[in-house]
C-alpha positions in Angstrom: -7.0 35.5 -51.3 -10.6 34.2 -50.7 -10.4 31.6 -53.5 -10.9 28.2 -51.9 -10.9 29.7 -48.4 -13.7 29.9 -45.9 -14.2 33.3 -44.2 -14.3 34.0 -40.4 -15.4 37.3 -38.9 -12.9 38.0 -36.1 -14.4 40.3 -33.4 -11.8 41.8 -31.2 -11.9 45.2 -29.5 -8.2 45.0 -28.8 -6.2 44.8 -32.0 -3.0 46.3 -33.5 -1.8 49.0 -33.3 -2.8 48.5 -29.7 -0.3 46.5 -27.6 -0.3 43.9 -24.8 -0.6 40.1 -24.8 -4.3 39.9 -25.7 -3.7 41.9 -28.8 -0.8 39.6 -29.8 -3.0 36.5 -29.4 -5.5 37.7 -31.9 -2.9 39.2 -34.3 -1.1 35.8 -34.4 -4.4 34.0 -35.2 -5.1 36.4 -38.0 -1.5 36.0 -39.2 -1.6 32.2 -39.5 -5.3 31.4 -40.3 -4.8 31.8 -44.0 -2.2 29.1 -43.9 -4.9 26.7 -42.8 -7.6 27.6 -45.3 -9.4 30.4 -43.4 -9.5 34.1 -44.4 -10.0 36.3 -41.4 -12.1 39.5 -41.7 -11.5 41.7 -38.6 -14.0 43.9 -36.8 -12.5 46.2 -34.2 -12.8 49.7 -32.8 -11.3 52.9 -34.1 -8.4 54.6 -32.4 -8.8 54.8 -28.6 -6.8 56.4 -25.7 -4.8 53.4 -24.5 -1.7 53.0 -22.4 0.1 50.5 -24.6 0.4 51.0 -28.4 2.7 48.9 -30.6 2.4 49.7 -34.3 5.0 47.1 -35.0 2.4 44.4 -34.4 0.7 45.5 -37.6 3.6 43.7 -39.4 1.9 40.4 -38.4 -1.3 41.3 -40.3 -1.1 40.1 -44.0 -1.6 43.1 -46.3 -4.7 41.7 -48.0 -6.6 41.1 -44.7 -9.6 43.3 -44.4 -9.8 45.2 -41.1 -13.0 47.1 -40.4 -13.0 49.7 -37.6 -16.0 51.3 -36.1 -16.8 54.2 -33.8 -17.9 53.7 -30.2 -19.3 55.5 -27.2 -17.1 53.7 -24.8 -14.9 55.8 -22.4 -11.6 55.1 -24.1 -12.9 56.2 -27.5 -14.8 59.2 -26.2 -11.7 60.3 -24.1 -9.6 60.3 -27.2 -12.1 62.3 -29.2 -12.5 64.9 -26.4 -8.7 65.1 -26.1 -8.4 65.8 -29.8 -11.3 68.3 -29.8 -9.9 70.4 -26.9 -6.2 69.6 -27.5 -6.0 68.7 -23.8 -2.7 67.5 -22.4 -3.2 66.0 -19.0 -0.3 65.9 -16.6 0.4 62.5 -15.1 -1.0 63.3 -11.6 -4.3 64.5 -13.0 -4.5 61.5 -15.4 -3.8 59.1 -12.4 -6.6 60.7 -10.5 -9.0 60.5 -13.5 -8.1 56.8 -14.0 -8.6 55.9 -10.4 -12.0 57.7 -10.3 -13.2 56.1 -13.4 -12.2 52.6 -12.3 -14.4 53.1 -9.2 -17.4 54.5 -11.1 -17.3 52.2 -14.2 -18.7 49.1 -12.6 -21.8 51.0 -11.4 -22.5 52.8 -14.7 -21.6 50.3 -17.5 -22.9 46.8 -18.0 -21.5 44.2 -18.7 -18.3 46.3 -19.1 -17.1 49.8 -20.0 -16.9 48.9 -23.7 -20.7 48.4 -24.0 -20.8 51.7 -26.0 -19.1 49.8 -28.9 -22.0 47.3 -29.2 -24.4 49.2 -31.5 -21.6 50.3 -33.8 -20.0 46.8 -34.0 -23.3 45.0 -34.4 -24.4 47.3 -37.3 -21.0 46.9 -39.1 -20.9 43.2 -38.3 -24.3 42.6 -40.0 -23.0 44.4 -43.1 -19.7 42.4 -43.1 -21.5 39.1 -42.8 -23.6 39.8 -45.8 -21.1 41.5 -48.1 -18.1 39.3 -47.3 -20.1 36.1 -47.2 -18.9 35.1 -43.8 -19.0 31.4 -42.9 -18.2 31.6 -39.1 -18.0 34.2 -36.3 -15.1 34.2 -33.8 -15.1 36.6 -30.8 -12.5 37.1 -28.1 -12.8 38.6 -24.6 -12.1 40.7 -22.6 -14.1 42.8 -23.0 -17.3 40.7 -22.7 -19.0 43.1 -25.0 -17.2 41.4 -27.9 -19.2 38.2 -27.1 -22.4 40.1 -27.0 -21.8 41.5 -30.5 -21.1 37.9 -31.7 -24.2 36.6 -29.8 -26.6 39.0 -31.5 -24.9 38.5 -34.9 -25.5 34.7 -34.5 -29.2 35.4 -33.7 -29.6 37.7 -36.7 -27.6 35.7 -39.2 -27.7 32.1 -38.1 -23.9 31.7 -38.4 -22.0 29.4 -36.1 -20.1 31.2 -33.3 -16.8 30.3 -31.5 -16.1 32.3 -28.3 -12.5 32.7 -27.0 -11.9 33.5 -23.4 -8.5 35.0 -22.5 -9.8 35.4 -18.9 -12.7 34.6 -16.7 -15.6 36.4 -18.4 -16.2 39.0 -15.8 -12.8 39.0 -14.0 -11.8 37.3 -10.8 -14.4 36.3 -8.3 -16.9 39.0 -9.5 -14.9 41.6 -7.6 -16.1 44.2 -10.1 -19.7 43.8 -9.2 -20.7 46.7 -6.9 -24.1 45.2 -5.9 -26.0 41.9 -5.8 -28.2 43.2 -8.6 -25.1 43.7 -10.8 -23.9 40.2 -10.0 -27.2 38.6 -10.9 -27.3 40.4 -14.2 -23.7 39.3 -15.0 -24.5 35.7 -14.0 -27.4 35.7 -16.4 -25.3 37.2 -19.2 -22.6 34.5 -18.7 -25.2 31.8 -19.0 -26.5 33.3 -22.2 -23.0 33.5 -23.8 -22.0 30.0 -22.7 -25.2 28.5 -23.7 -25.5 30.1 -27.2 -21.9 29.9 -28.4 -21.3 26.8 -30.5 -17.8 26.2 -29.3 -15.8 27.7 -26.4 -12.0 28.2 -26.2 -10.2 29.1 -23.1 -6.6 30.2 -22.6 -5.8 27.6 -19.9 -7.2 24.5 -18.2 -8.0 26.3 -15.0 -10.4 28.7 -16.7 -12.0 25.7 -18.5 -12.4 23.9 -15.2 -14.0 27.0 -13.6 -16.5 27.1 -16.5 -17.4 23.5 -16.1 -17.5 23.7 -12.3 -20.2 26.4 -12.5 -22.3 24.1 -14.6 -22.5 26.6 -17.4 -21.5 23.9 -19.9 -20.1 20.4 -19.7 -18.6 20.0 -23.1 -17.5 21.8 -26.2 -14.6 23.5 -24.4 -11.1 23.6 -26.0 -8.0 25.0 -24.4 -5.7 26.9 -26.8 -3.0 28.7 -24.7 -0.9 31.6 -25.7 2.4 30.8 -27.3 5.5 32.1 -29.0 6.3 32.9 -32.6 9.8 31.9 -33.8 9.8 34.7 -36.3 9.7 37.3 -33.5 13.1 36.1 -32.4 15.0 36.8 -35.6 17.4 39.4 -34.2 21.0 39.5 -33.0 21.3 38.9 -29.2 22.8 41.7 -27.1 26.4 41.5 -25.8 26.9 40.1 -22.3 26.7 42.8 -19.6 29.1 43.1 -16.7 26.2 42.9 -14.2 23.7 40.2 -13.3 20.5 41.2 -15.2 17.0 40.3 -13.9 14.3 41.1 -16.4 10.5 41.4 -15.9 8.4 41.9 -19.0 4.9 43.1 -18.5 2.8 45.5 -16.4 3.4 46.0 -12.7 0.2 46.4 -10.8 -1.6 45.2 -7.6 -2.2 41.9 -9.5 1.6 41.4 -9.8 2.5 42.9 -6.4 6.2 43.6 -6.8 6.9 44.5 -3.2 8.0 41.1 -1.9 10.5 40.8 -4.7 11.8 44.4 -4.1 12.1 43.6 -0.4 14.1 40.4 -1.1 16.4 42.1 -3.6 17.0 45.0 -1.1 17.8 42.6 1.7 20.3 40.7 -0.5 22.1 43.9 -1.4 22.1 45.2 2.2 23.7 42.0 3.3 26.8 43.1 1.4 26.9 39.8 -0.5 25.8 41.5 -3.7 26.7 45.1 -4.5 23.9 47.1 -6.1 26.1 47.9 -9.1 26.6 44.2 -9.8 22.9 43.3 -10.1 20.2 45.1 -12.1 16.4 44.7 -12.2 15.1 45.7 -15.6 11.4 46.4 -16.0 10.0 46.3 -19.5 6.5 47.6 -19.5 4.0 49.9 -17.8 2.9 50.2 -14.3 -0.5 51.2 -12.8 -2.3 51.1 -9.5 1.0 51.1 -7.6 3.5 53.9 -6.7 6.6 52.4 -8.2 8.7 55.5 -7.4 7.8 55.1 -3.7 8.7 51.3 -3.7 12.1 52.0 -5.3 12.8 54.7 -2.8 11.4 52.7 0.2 13.7 49.7 -0.6 16.7 51.9 -1.6 16.9 50.3 -5.1 17.6 53.4 -7.2 20.9 52.1 -8.4 19.5 48.6 -9.0 16.3 49.3 -10.9 16.2 50.2 -14.5 12.7 51.1 -16.0 12.7 51.1 -19.8 9.0 51.5 -20.2 6.7 49.9 -22.8 8.7 48.7 -25.8 7.7 47.4 -29.2 7.3 43.6 -29.0 10.5 42.5 -30.7 12.6 45.1 -28.7 11.0 43.7 -25.5 12.0 40.2 -26.6 15.6 41.4 -27.1 15.7 42.6 -23.5 14.2 39.3 -22.5 16.8 37.2 -24.2 19.7 39.3 -22.8 18.6 38.4 -19.2 20.5 36.2 -16.8 17.2 35.6 -14.9 13.6 36.2 -15.9 11.0 37.2 -13.4 7.3 36.5 -13.1 5.1 38.1 -10.4 1.6 37.3 -9.5 -0.1 38.1 -6.2 -2.0 35.6 -4.1 -5.4 37.3 -4.6 -8.5 35.1 -5.0 -8.5 33.3 -8.4 -5.0 34.5 -9.3 -4.0 30.9 -9.7 -5.9 31.0 -13.0 -3.5 33.5 -14.5 -1.0 32.4 -17.1 0.6 35.6 -18.6 1.5 35.4 -22.3 5.1 36.1 -21.6 5.7 32.7 -20.0 5.8 31.0 -23.4 8.3 33.4 -24.7 10.3 33.0 -21.5 10.3 29.2 -22.1 11.5 29.7 -25.7 14.3 32.0 -24.6 15.7 29.1 -22.5 16.6 31.5 -19.7 16.1 30.5 -16.0 12.9 31.7 -14.4 12.1 33.0 -10.9 8.3 32.7 -10.5 7.1 34.6 -7.4 3.5 33.3 -7.8 0.9 31.1 -5.9 2.7 27.8 -5.8 -0.4 25.8 -6.7 -1.4 28.0 -9.6 -1.1 27.5 -13.3 2.2 29.4 -13.7 3.9 27.4 -11.0 2.7 24.1 -12.6 4.2 25.2 -15.9 7.6 26.2 -14.5 7.9 22.9 -12.6 6.7 20.9 -15.6 9.5 22.2 -17.8 12.1 22.5 -15.0 12.9 26.1 -15.8 13.6 27.5 -12.4 12.1 28.2 -8.9 8.5 28.7 -7.8 8.1 30.7 -4.6 5.1 32.1 -2.8 5.0 35.9 -2.6 4.7 35.6 1.1 8.2 34.1 1.5 10.6 37.0 1.1 13.5 35.2 2.6 13.2 32.3 0.1 12.9 34.8 -2.7 16.2 36.4 -1.5 17.9 33.0 -1.3 16.7 32.1 -4.8 18.1 35.3 -6.3 21.4 34.6 -4.6 21.5 31.0 -5.9 20.9 32.2 -9.5 23.4 35.0 -9.0 26.1 32.5 -7.9 25.2 30.1 -10.8 24.2 27.4 -8.4 20.9 26.6 -10.2 21.5 23.9 -12.9 18.6 23.6 -15.3 18.2 20.7 -17.7 18.5 21.4 -21.4 15.2 22.5 -22.9 15.0 21.5 -26.5 12.6 23.2 -29.0 10.7 20.0 -29.6 9.7 20.0 -25.9 7.7 23.3 -26.3 6.6 23.0 -30.0 3.0 22.7 -28.8 3.2 26.4 -27.9 4.2 27.6 -31.4 1.7 30.2 -32.6 1.5 28.5 -36.0 0.7 25.2 -34.5 -1.9 26.7 -32.1 -3.6 28.4 -35.0 -3.8 25.1 -36.8 -5.7 23.8 -33.8 -8.1 26.8 -34.0 -8.6 26.2 -37.8 -9.4 22.5 -37.1 -12.1 23.6 -34.6 -13.6 25.9 -37.2 -13.5 23.1 -39.8 -15.2 20.6 -37.5 -17.9 23.0 -36.5 -18.9 23.6 -40.1 -18.6 19.9 -40.9 
């Protein structure tokens, strides 16, 4: 495969068979890079204890791609090893307590993130890979920021050019994970080192790029490559039409998504008697954490209207998505949340289904929904407007313009990877 192709070392802690949007981004790059003259060689971590695993994503990885996995002393890896060693089976309540406790302690103990225990393993293996595989370029993706530190030191030790991909602000929103001023200063300095020493920066959306420029970390060499959709993932027979109105939310429910305003609006609509609970269903495809979903369902008396199917393999999740009458996006109005563009929005667009976006109206998601005229954008603070929007969609009063595939081709994973390959080519001259 390497005949005539340049080689890029792809450093990604999160990689199939793990699931979630960040994993899909890197998997799709690896899938399509060979088409554009680049052979990816992947460096990732060995199996970890993780809440979302999707072995079906391995189907995206060409069989002849080399994937190197290393050990790690990070909590997710150590937790899995201890669990195997002692054959421990935690009940959900104990696991929730453990997770909450760890999330409070981690920012104090680990720097720059809880995956720092992967650094020595990844760096040692990375040096070996660069030499043996004759790597031409280094490409790292965060979160976690540790992946960029691995790439940073590899660049110093090997002299190879380095492209850094940011799926998020480097250290989360507004430094809310910094427990002290000392931690904040250290993270600020680490950011400057990473932004200064990388040869090219890629961000997931314009708002993250603007934040980087606004902090004077860097004024150029920033490219925006968003997430996207892969047409090949939609090669399935659509489900038959249901007798009820189906609202689908794909993704994790958490304090960042804050589902309570939507639940309140849905409950109010049903209580008004203008929509029987049996005629409308909210289907959640994904995990939830940091919220008591059972309590919310009980509080708003939505037991008959909420269907939780859990985390599904990607294509099965897409099948649920394409069977919806209305697709839902939820983002809270916490500080910096306007920067968020969840990966599912691009698949939502490709499905051509109407979208109800309960998000900060001035944020990136709201701009995209309005740009393509795909539905309604409503503040999470406005429960009554959310209710009226659901009613309008339910009664088929919302008429959306036809969305043709040519309108969103810029979000095809293959095309986005061609842009990445062009950046690689330009960097090497």
